[in-house]
C-alpha positions in Angstrom: -0.3 0.2 -0.2 2.9 1.9 0.4 3.4 2.4 -3.3 -0.2 3.0 -3.8 -0.2 5.7 -1.6 3.2 7.2 -3.3 1.4 7.2 -6.6 -1.6 8.7 -5.5 0.2 11.6 -3.9 2.0 11.9 -7.0 -1.3 12.2 -9.6 -3.6 14.1 -7.6 -5.6 16.2 -9.7 -5.0 14.9 -12.3 -5.8 10.6 -11.5 -9.2 9.7 -13.3 -9.3 5.7 -12.6 -7.2 2.8 -10.9 -7.1 0.0 -12.2 -6.5 -3.5 -10.6 -6.6 -7.0 -11.6 -7.7 -10.3 -9.3 -6.6 -12.6 -9.0 -3.6 -11.1 -11.1 -2.8 -12.3 -14.6 -0.1 -14.5 -15.1 1.0 -14.4 -11.4 -2.3 -15.2 -10.1 -2.0 -13.3 -7.2 -4.9 -12.3 -5.7 -5.8 -9.6 -3.0 -7.8 -10.8 0.3 -10.7 -8.3 0.7 -9.0 -6.6 3.7 -6.1 -5.7 0.4 -9.6 -4.7 -1.4 -10.8 -2.2 1.4 -7.7 -0.6 2.4 -6.9 0.2 -1.5 -10.3 1.4 -1.3 -10.6 3.5 1.4 -7.2 5.5 0.5 -9.2 6.5 -2.8 -12.6 7.2 -1.3 -10.5 9.8 1.2 -9.3 11.5 -1.5 -10.7 14.7 -2.8 -12.2 13.9 -5.9 -12.3 9.8 -5.8 -11.1 8.3 -8.9 -13.3 5.8 -10.3 -12.4 2.2 -9.4 -12.4 -0.4 -12.5 -11.8 -4.1 -10.7 -10.9 -6.8 -12.8 -12.3 -9.7 -11.3 -12.7 -12.0 -14.1 -11.1 -15.1 -12.5 -12.3 -14.7 -9.1 -14.6 -17.8 -9.6 -11.7 -19.9 -9.5 -10.9 -19.1 -6.1 -13.7 -20.4 -4.5 -15.3 -19.3 -1.2 -13.1 -16.7 1.2 -15.3 -16.2 4.1 -19.5 -16.2 3.5 -19.8 -13.3 1.3 -17.4 -15.5 -1.3 -14.1 -14.6 -2.6 -12.8 -11.1 -2.0 -14.7 -8.4 -4.5 -15.0 -4.5 -4.9 -18.8 -4.9 -6.0 -21.5 -2.5 -4.7 -19.1 0.0 -4.2 -18.8 4.1 -5.0 -17.0 5.0 -8.5 -15.8 1.1 -9.0 -17.1 -1.0 -12.2 -16.7 -4.7 -11.9 -15.4 -7.0 -14.5 -16.2 -10.9 -13.7 -17.1 -14.0 -15.3 -14.9 -16.6 -16.0 -13.6 -16.0 -19.6 -12.4 -12.9 -21.5 
């Protein structure tokens, strides 16, 4: 998150969209719900909240994470979520 905080400070006033990809293709690294929440909170604290484009195309292969299912940004303010099983 330190890298994201640094980038957000550098881009203040010009940042319109942040794109995240989880699970990341091709590495397979996946954000936890806690990490997604922290990213969202950082963006929400900005004077002008950018659009958060969350590419969650392959979350179905992650299986269940708690009662809410796989980590997601679905339903959040200024968020667009791409999800499915195949592009």
